[in-house]
Phi, psi and omega in degrees: 000319176306306182298328181294320182297314178292322180297325181292320178293317184286326173299314179300328178292312184295315178298316179299320178292319176303308185301314179299315187292318184288331180289321179293314177299316180301320176296314182295314188270351187054047182255105180295327180297318180292321180296314180298327176296316179297322187283323180295329183289341179295333173293318175297322177298320178295310181301319177301315179295318182300318179299310178300324172297314179299321176299312178300317176297325179293317180295319180290322181293324183267004177055052175276092185281002174286336175277120189303321182296322176293316181294327187283338192234356178220170179217161183296328185277351178300143175296159187295324180303318175290323175302311184290328180282351169295354171307318182258020180270344179234179185300295192294322179291321177293322174294327173299316178301312184301314182287331176296311177297324180298306182300322177298313176302318182300313179300320177295328182283312182304323186247021175289126177295327181286342179257009181290133179087359178284139182288349180289327196303312178302322178288315174303312181299316181296317185300311180297321180294327173298329173292314185298315173315312184293321182283327170301320181297311179302322180284336180269339186227345183246306180244083184285126179279330186259064177266115182271121172291149179295324176225153178275118181292157181291331184213152179274172180283341181089170178260138180309129187301333176293347177262354177277071186215146176310327180300333177300330185287340186219336180302306173305323183297310181296317179302312187290327173303318179291311177308303183294326180299330180290347178285338183289304177302326172301312180300320180286329179290320178294319179299315181299322180293314181299311180281002179060040176255099190265003185275184185259028178292325178294331176289318177302309178306317189265003184303312184287326180295317179297317177297316180300315180299319177293327179293318184286329176293318179298311180303313180305310176296321178294316178295321179297320176301313183291324173304307181301321187291324188263336191258323189277341171079013179261348178088004181249175187231346181202114192251013177057035175295145186306322184277328168305310182298326179297335179270334182283325185295308178295330175299322175295312180286327174295322176296319177296318184293320180297333181273320185289336175293336170308318182290321181292319181295319184273319185241007177061039184238164173062039180290313181298316182298323182287319172297319175299320179297319183285326172299314180297323179299314183287317175302322183288333175295318177295321176303312181300320179294315180302321178297313185298324188254357179274330189068018177286337174235148183280128180204147174294342185267337191298146174261349167059055170240102186293323183295319177294323181294324179293323176297318181295326178295314176301315182295320182296313178295321175302310186294320179294317179289326179294318179292321180289324173305316178297319179298308187291327178291339178247015187298321179298325177283327179295320186284342188293134177062029180278147178280175186229147170295137180254342181198148175287335179266078178200160178304320181300315178297314180302316178298320179297311179301320177304309181300314184292327178297311187298310184293318178299319178300317175295323174297315183299320178293316178303310184296319177294328184287313189269358182297328173296327182289317184295317181296325182286326178294324187271309188257350185078008177229132179275113177259117185268136174271127188258183183305316182309318180298314185292316174305313181299319180289312191277336180303308179292330174299317179298313183297316171304316179296316181296321178295319175295320176298333176287318182286323194297318184293337187250003177266146187279158169289153177072294184198135177254135177271163178303314182300318179298320180294314177298321182293318186280327198250342187304305184298309177302321178298319182289319173301312182300319179296320179298319177299322179291318178300313174305313180300321181290323175296326177280011175075028170273086192252349177297124187306308178299323177296312178296314173300318179299309181301318181298314180301312178297321174299321175301318174299316181294318177301314181294324176294314178304316178306314183297320176301314187290320178295317180299313180292325176292316178294329174288323175300320179294327186275323189251341185072015181282157177291163188301310178299323180286318180298316180298314181296314181288330172297318183289316185285338175278348179227053183310307182301321181285311182281337170294325174293324180290325177295321175303313182299322177297322180293315179296322179298320177292324177298318180296318182299319180291325179293312183300314178297310178299324181279336187249338188229022172289137171237146188209156174211145169236125187214141174262124191227156168275163176300133181095344180287155177250136170256133185244128173219125189046233182265016183259142172237120188240113181264122177282112182269310184199160169242131186220176179222148178212167182238140170227105187065230181269004180263136176257140182230124172264125183222152174244140173267123182243126171266125192239133171235147173237123185052040177085356184253126178299131178259319184152187177259132185233147188231089168288147192227163167231124180251123177255112190278135181303334183238030180213134189290318187265136180285161180251144176265126175252124190275146170257127192225126169242114191246131173234175179296330185278320189195166174248138164267120190236116183234130173230142178281111184268317190202165174207162183241167187289336179277007176100347176294149181220151179247130185240136169257115187240132182230147166244112196244112182285154167080003187289325179294324177299320179300310180290328174291320172305318180295315178300318177303318179301317179295312181304310184297320179295315174301320180295327180288331183260357183299125188268064172285196181299322182248012185253015179288114178251005179245112188280155171275147180284127185253002180089001179301324178272160186291130177279115179285319184230000000 
């Protein structure tokens, strides 16, 4: 089995090199047989990676500690799910997962019925296969997964306790699917430029690919935030950690791209901008991978392998410079026949402002992330940028973005008149003002919180207005009842109304962020058994401290009796878990969640006399955040669902010049 794993990797490297060479030769010589051979090799490349991955999963599942990777990241008492998820706990295993997804995508593209006959495919396959060659090379010579120890140790080192959370089973997988997915529109953009196909057909082809990649990135970020919230015990969900930022930046630029391509499709504008966005998004996925594996920045997520980081830096530079070279060599063709903006008061301009805010936000995150590296290079001292910097910069940008989201649905294409603006925005604006007054009466008096709640309310109202207007128009035309008209309106315009549902989700997420950032209360207190801790309307009685064992782990826990507004809620048990094969204990949070707020309790310390120290927070709006996240996923799936009226990927009709 050990030999099968190694052979699969080196065979995959040889086959991917072969596929790349014959595809390039086939393109140059215009030889269809060579191209077909290169495309056919893609199946073998994928099978090789799938075989190597299956072998590693077998070793992980059977606790074969003679394999160095298995020894480093598992132990015999781990549940099977965590044993298998250790595949992406370390460098070489996570790179195997990356390359598995990449080769899977290549096969899906090569043998897609909808893409059959398109002139892009040989070029796209070659570009993606170049990616596969790099990852196979790294697995074969830099981060080898199948390193055999001379003797098999009796036990493995175990999995980091922070990774022993259900989020470990899916969070890295969704992120990698998003990262790798962005390579697909990048490859199509480069292919379109190489063959001098400057229309928007490549955008239409890759729209679903891009949305799916964006969805997986969204899921990865959401699941990561929820994981941090329940596992790390600090009561937060986003610490602006360098590796968190690394997954957030391509999400921002991909979001900008998904909005700006609508302008190119409708008005033949922003061609250069769109290509620049997709190149940037792809480069940022590589940059994030570089951060994780280089060890240049301190992060709880980092693998700290400087040698591997160097290889990724070189590859990222080559990919970025190669993409820019192709763009500049075709720049005169891209700019030809481009449309022009006619008014600042137009839907086109609102999309452009949306893009500028998103890209500005990505740049701010990028600068804050690399600032320690820059400061060390210039002054010789690493200066870390903390959470306050990111929050201060990103808060007004988020608020501006939500305002643009509120305006965009109701503003006209090309040019909006004053009469049109008053007609569309007067009622939502007045209702939002009324909500602001009501919130002020209810003692929401912090200026930024009050303004933010008002803007989010305005955004929700403008979107509700769109649903109401569309439903009324359809009822007038068809005579349908309200539920039928609303349903048929949405399913016949999936992309538009799915996007609105996503916006509703973002609005709820924003409400959760506003509440948690502005109105969180906390207390840390040491109490004796029988004492009561009061915070807001909660009374928390410390009943006892006890100990129990689970396998090789020892658990210290406290029993807390909790009442809210005089009504008993129940007994809660915050814990400290001491793992048998890990030095540092893990904090297990006790959480009571309602639509209004979360009661968040951690056991910090205890004394021999039975006294214990608890850190308690009341955090508003967290249910809104997680509900908004679910709504975001639902809206995205609704937009890409290929029902009778949901096809968003065109078939190739031969309108473009057939190269092969």
